[in-house]
C-alpha positions in Angstrom: 3.4 -42.8 -12.7 6.6 -43.1 -10.6 8.6 -40.0 -10.1 12.2 -40.0 -11.4 14.8 -40.8 -8.7 16.3 -37.8 -7.1 13.3 -35.5 -7.9 11.8 -34.2 -4.6 8.0 -34.2 -4.4 6.3 -30.9 -4.9 5.2 -29.2 -1.8 1.5 -28.4 -1.6 0.9 -24.7 -2.2 -0.6 -24.4 1.3 2.6 -25.8 2.9 4.3 -22.6 2.0 1.7 -20.5 3.8 2.0 -21.6 7.5 -0.1 -19.6 10.0 2.8 -17.3 11.0 3.6 -16.3 7.4 -0.1 -15.8 6.5 -0.5 -13.6 9.6 2.6 -11.6 8.7 1.3 -11.1 5.2 -2.0 -10.0 6.5 -0.4 -7.4 8.8 1.7 -6.1 5.9 -1.3 -5.8 3.6 -3.6 -4.0 6.1 -2.3 -0.4 5.6 -1.6 -0.8 1.9 -4.0 0.0 -1.0 -5.3 -3.0 -2.8 -5.5 -1.5 -6.3 -1.9 -2.5 -7.3 -2.8 -6.1 -6.5 -5.6 -6.3 -9.1 -3.4 -6.5 -12.3 -1.4 -9.5 -11.0 -4.6 -11.1 -9.8 -6.1 -10.6 -13.2 -3.0 -12.3 -14.8 -3.2 -15.2 -12.3 -6.9 -15.7 -13.0 -6.3 -15.6 -16.8 -3.6 -18.3 -16.4 -6.0 -20.5 -14.4 -8.7 -20.1 -17.0 -6.3 -21.1 -19.8 -4.9 -24.1 -18.0 -8.3 -25.4 -16.7 -10.8 -24.8 -19.5 -12.8 -27.9 -18.4 -13.5 -26.3 -15.0 -14.7 -23.0 -16.4 -16.8 -24.8 -19.0 -18.7 -26.5 -16.2 -19.0 -23.2 -14.3 -20.6 -21.4 -17.2 -24.0 -22.5 -16.1 -23.6 -20.5 -12.9 -24.2 -17.3 -14.9 -23.7 -14.2 -13.0 -23.4 -15.9 -9.6 -21.1 -14.1 -7.2 -19.0 -16.0 -4.7 -17.2 -14.1 -1.9 -14.1 -15.9 -0.8 -13.1 -14.6 2.6 -9.6 -15.7 3.9 -9.8 -14.9 7.6 -6.1 -14.3 8.0 -6.0 -11.6 5.3 -7.6 -8.1 5.5 -9.4 -8.5 2.2 -11.9 -10.6 0.3 -12.0 -12.1 -3.2 -15.1 -11.8 -5.3 -15.4 -14.6 -7.8 -17.8 -14.6 -10.8 -16.8 -17.9 -12.5 -19.7 -18.1 -15.0 -21.2 -15.8 -17.6 -19.5 -14.3 -20.6 -16.6 -12.7 -18.7 -15.5 -14.6 -15.6 -13.6 -12.5 -13.1 -11.8 -12.4 -9.8 -11.7 -9.1 -8.0 -10.3 -8.0 -4.7 -11.7 -5.6 -2.1 -11.5 -4.9 1.6 -14.9 -6.4 2.3 -18.1 -7.5 0.6 -20.3 -4.9 2.1 -23.2 -4.1 -0.2 -22.4 -7.0 -2.5 -25.3 -9.3 -3.5 -23.3 -12.5 -3.0 -24.7 -15.8 -4.1 -22.6 -17.4 -1.3 -19.7 -16.6 1.0 -17.0 -19.1 1.7 -14.8 -18.3 4.8 -11.7 -20.0 6.1 -8.0 -19.6 6.5 -6.0 -19.0 3.3 -4.0 -22.3 3.5 -7.3 -24.2 4.0 -8.9 -22.5 1.1 -6.0 -23.3 -1.2 -6.1 -26.9 -0.1 -9.7 -27.0 -1.0 -9.0 -25.6 -4.4 -6.3 -28.2 -5.0 -8.6 -31.0 -3.8 -6.5 -32.0 -0.8 -9.2 -31.6 1.8 -12.8 -32.8 2.3 -15.0 -29.7 2.3 -17.8 -31.5 4.1 -15.6 -32.5 7.0 -14.2 -28.9 7.3 -17.7 -27.6 7.4 -18.9 -29.9 10.2 -15.7 -29.2 12.1 -16.4 -25.5 11.7 -13.1 -24.8 10.1 -15.0 -23.7 7.0 -18.0 -21.4 6.9 -20.5 -21.4 4.0 -23.3 -18.9 3.9 -25.8 -18.6 1.1 -26.8 -20.8 -1.8 -25.2 -24.2 -0.9 -26.4 -25.7 -4.2 -24.3 -23.2 -6.1 -21.3 -23.8 -3.8 -21.7 -27.6 -4.5 -21.6 -27.0 -8.2 -18.5 -24.8 -7.8 -16.8 -27.5 -5.7 -17.7 -30.3 -8.2 -16.3 -28.3 -11.1 -13.1 -27.6 -9.3 -12.7 -31.3 -8.3 -13.1 -32.3 -11.9 -9.5 -31.2 -12.8 -6.2 -31.3 -11.0 -5.3 -27.9 -9.7 -1.8 -26.9 -8.5 -2.0 -23.2 -7.7 1.7 -22.5 -7.5 2.5 -24.7 -10.5 -0.2 -23.1 -12.6 1.0 -19.6 -11.8 4.6 -20.4 -12.4 3.7 -21.9 -15.8 4.2 -18.4 -17.3 7.9 -19.0 -17.0 7.8 -21.9 -19.5 10.8 -24.2 -19.2 12.0 -22.2 -16.2 8.9 -23.1 -14.2 10.7 -25.9 -12.3 13.7 -23.8 -11.1 11.3 -21.0 -10.3 9.2 -23.3 -8.1 12.4 -24.5 -6.3 13.5 -20.9 -5.7 10.0 -19.9 -4.5 9.9 -22.8 -2.1 13.3 -21.8 -0.6 12.4 -18.2 -0.3 9.1 -18.9 1.4 10.7 -21.4 3.8 13.0 -18.6 5.0 10.1 -16.2 5.3 8.1 -18.8 7.3 11.0 -19.3 9.7 11.3 -15.5 10.1 7.6 -15.3 10.8 7.9 -18.1 13.4 10.9 -16.4 15.1 9.0 -13.1 15.2 5.9 -14.7 16.7 8.1 -16.5 19.4 9.8 -13.2 20.2 6.4 -11.4 20.5 5.2 -14.0 22.9 8.3 -13.8 25.0 7.6 -10.1 25.6 4.2 -10.7 27.2 4.3 -10.1 30.9 3.9 -13.2 33.0 1.2 -13.4 35.6 2.7 -13.2 39.1 2.8 -16.4 41.0 1.0 -16.6 44.3 3.4 -17.0 47.2 2.3 -18.1 50.6 4.0 -17.5 54.0 4.5 -20.1 56.7 1.0 -19.5 57.9 -0.6 -20.4 54.6 -1.5 -16.8 53.7 -1.0 -15.5 50.2 1.5 -12.6 50.1 
């Protein structure tokens, strides 16, 4: 279906999480407690369940399987139990002591692109941009279920605003663009403060001084 003229294409969710911004978010989260993040995460997960029933119906056969999602640019992990009677998504500093079915590790933008079906997981695995440890058969079932429906993480989450979801997305994109630019400027400034290695200077006799 052709888009109406004058309507800009939606940015991929990952496009609003450039490396500089993800790193800045990670630094901000490191000293903070994670408990306040669980209620909004529960709400987001509930929205995803409601909007993608077909995915969760396929995932029911995973039972109590536990997937650890480890975004390497954030000081936390997500613990996903997509099957069973009460699917859940929890947050913690690490997965120590967890009997995980599998662990999936990569950058946050990359993981979001995978969820939205924008990247080839096999290619990422062979290029070592994505690490999978554990039950690969369960991970394959998870991926096939997610690929069976069209996921737009930001669009799904903003759907709670009803008819205001469109304007809310535009506002969010504008705010995040500004944040990304600030993150880039801060990173450039940080790099400029690094002392430069002294250059070797030689005298007329060819000796270093």
